[in-house]
Every structure is written in structure tokens, then in C-alpha cells.
N, C-alpha and C positions, 0 to 999 in steps of 0.2 A: 609521490602522488600529488596531483594537481588539486587546486581548490575547487570544490563543488558548490554551486549556488543554484537557487531556484530560478526558473525562467517562466515568469508569469505567475499568476495567483493559483491557489489550489482550486480544484473543481470537485464538487460533490453533489449527490442527488439521492434523496430519500424518497422511495416510491412506497406509498402506504400499502397498496395492494398490487401485486404484479398481475400480468395477463399474458398468456401465451408462453413462449420460450425465449424471447429475445427482448433485451432492453438496451437503450443507448444512453451515453453520458456525453454532454457537451464539454469540451476541454479547450485550453488555450491552443492557438494554432501551431501546427507542427513546424519545427525547424530542424533541418537535417543535421545530424550529429548529436542531437539531444537524447535524453533517456527519460522514459516514462515509468512510473510506478503506479499501479492500480490495485486498490483494496476492494474486494467484493464481499459484502456481508449478507447472508440470507437467513431469515428466521425459519429455517427448514434444513434438510440435509441433501437436497438435490445438487449434483455437481455441475460446475461450469464445463461445457465441452469445448468452446472456442471463444477467443477474444480477437477482434480484428479492428483495424482502423487507427486513427490518431497518427498516421504516418509511419507507424511501427511496421517493420518488415515481417518479423515473427515474434509474436508474444510468447513468453515462456512462463509457465507456472512456477513461481519461486517456491511455493509450498502451500499446505492446507492445515488449518487448525483442527483441533479435536471437535467432534460433533456430540460430545457427551451432554451438553446443555440443550441439544436439539437445534442448534444453530450451526451454520457452516461459514467459515471465513476462508477466502482464498486471496493470495497475493500474487499478482502477475507483473512481469517486467518486460521491457523491450526497448531496443534502440530505434530512434527515429531515422529512417533512411530515405524517405520520400515524402511527398505532400498529398498522397492519396487519402481521401477523407480526413483532411488535416485537423478538423475540429470535432470529430465525432468518433467515439469508441463504442463498438457494438459488442455486447456480451450475450452469448447464447448458452442456455442450460441444456442439460441432457434430456430433460422432461419439462412439462408445463410447471410454471411457478405462479399460476393464476391464484390470486387471493393471498399470496405470501408477501410478507414485508421484506423490503430490500434496501440496503444502504451501500453507496459506492463513494469512493474518494480517490482522486488522482492528482499527481503533481508531476510536472516536467522539470528536468534538471540539466544543468550545463557545466562544462569545464572550459570556460572561455579562453584560458591560456593555452590550450592544446590545439594544434593544427589538425591532428587526426586522432580524436578521442576513441579509445577502446574501452567500453564499459564491461564490467563483470559483476555477476552476483557472487558475493563472498560467503555470507552466512544467512540462514533463515531460522526463525524460531517461533513458537506460539506458547500461550498460557491460557489455561481454562480453569476457571474457578467456579465452584458450585454456589458459593455465597460469600459475602463480604462487601464492605464499603470501599475498600482499596481495589483499584483496577490496575493490576500489575502487567507491564509489558515484558517481553522476553529479555532476559539478561544476555547480551551479545557483545562480542569484541571482534575487531578485525583480525583476520588471519594473516594479513600482509601488513607492510609498513603503511600506516595512515598518513594523513587523515582520510577517512571514508565517510560515507553517508549512512546514517541509521534512519529508517523510515518505518513508522509503526501506525497501526489503526486498531480500533476497538469496536465492540458491539456489546452494549450494556443493557441489562434487563430493566433498570430503573433510571431515575433522572441523573445523568452524568454531569461532571464538572471537569474541565481541563486541568492538567497537572502543572507543577511548578518546578520540575526537576531542572537543576542547573545545567545550562548548555543547550537546552531544548527549546525549540519553537513549537507552540501549541495552537491548535484550532479545533473546530468541530464541524461535523457534517451538517449541511443545510436541512436535511430531512429529519433526522432523529437526534441531532446534537451529540452524536458519538465522538469522543475526542480522538484526534490524530496528532502525531508529533514527529519531529525530525531533529537530528543533530548532524549537520553537514561537515563537522570537523571531529568526527569520532576517532580517537587514537587508542583507547583502551576499553575495558569492560564497562558497560553502562546498564542501568536498571531503571528506566523511567516508570512513573506511575501517575494515574489520574484517580478520580474517585466517583462514587455514585451514592445517591440517597433515595430510599433507604437501602439497607443491605440486600444484595441480590447476586445473581450469577453474572459472569462476564467472560468475554472471549477477546483475546488480542493476538495479533500477528505482527511480525516485524522482519525486516531484512537489512543487512549491511551490504552496500554496494560500493565498488571502487571504480577508478578510471585510470588508464595509462595512456601514454602517447605512443601510438604505433604498436606493433607486435600483435599478439593474440590474447584475448581475454580467456577466462575459464569460468566454469560454473562449479561452485563448491558443492560437495556431496556429503 
């Protein structure tokens, strides 16, 4: 597997109250051959129907977290194949999200050493906790020969703080300070965690993504 690195800074947007069914996120400009990961957090249970833009040909829903806490987290991924709407990702929900809190986080990735990178979704997971100060992300491991990318996002009920898990880079969304994390050199099982104060509910989603040179990628099931 080739080395995976970030391409530009992370993009995030916290919308205190939604309106209508569609929201946009401004992201780093599209570069053909790159790969985008998008986490969408909604303080409600309405499902996302489509994601478009950012130069991605077809966005794929990597997975959905539990809605047991009354929140819905979705993780979407896609390869950049053009420069159509290069800096704007548009998310459309199946019904109105007027008055609902929304948080989004996106990062673009590259495998600079590969002439023809083929990206694939390897593993998806989620964690839902009814209460606690520890915000646990899914324990995941690559199913192929690494290193691969672990990318995770969270939605916390109370005041969150980024984690310090070894090997991970941490940040937080601009809207609600929900921690996100990644490890672009994942070779084995990893279990990152953040925290929140006081104790409360939390939801996290994460995926492991790999890249090969040529051939065909696959989507893990």
C-alpha cells in the first residue's frame, strides 16, 4: 500500500439551526485522483438522501451510526474525478431539517506516489454511548495489508475535548467543537478516544480506507 497524506486542511461547519432540506460545506479545491471523506452529524434522525459536489463522481455512504441517542451520524466517501463544484459539497436530506442542529467535517486525501490511485472503503464502524465522559471511537483494523487511513468523527452531548491516542492527529469542528481524528498509517487494530465534560451521551463513526495502484478497488461489506 502507498503512503496516504492529507491534501489541504480539514473543512467543517456547524449550523446552529438548519432550514429546508439542503446544506453546503465549503472545502479545499478538488484535485483529480484525490479522495474525500465527509462526516455528517444531525441532532435528529432524518436520513441524508444525496451528497454531491466537491469534484466527486459518485458519493458512497460508508455507513450510518445508531440513532438510539436521537442523533444520526453518516459517513460518506468518494473519489475526486473532475472539477465540477470543486469547493462545494451539497448535502440533501430526505425531509426538512429546519431548526435542527447540524455538524459536518470533511478531509481530502492523496497518495502522491501512485500514478493511478484506486481508492477503496475497507471497514466501517460506529459507537453509541448513552452516558460517560469517555468518547470512544470504533475499534477497527485493516482487512488488507496496510498502511491504511483511519478517519473518525464524533457528536457529543456536552463540552468535548480532543483525544491523545498515539499515532492519531486530532482536531475539532468549527461549529460545535466535536472532535475528529485520523491515522493515515494504520496497520493493526486501533481504538482512539476523546472526552467530554460533564458525562453525557456520544456518537462516533469511523472508516478505514485503502489505496492501490491500478486494478479495481472494492467496498467492504
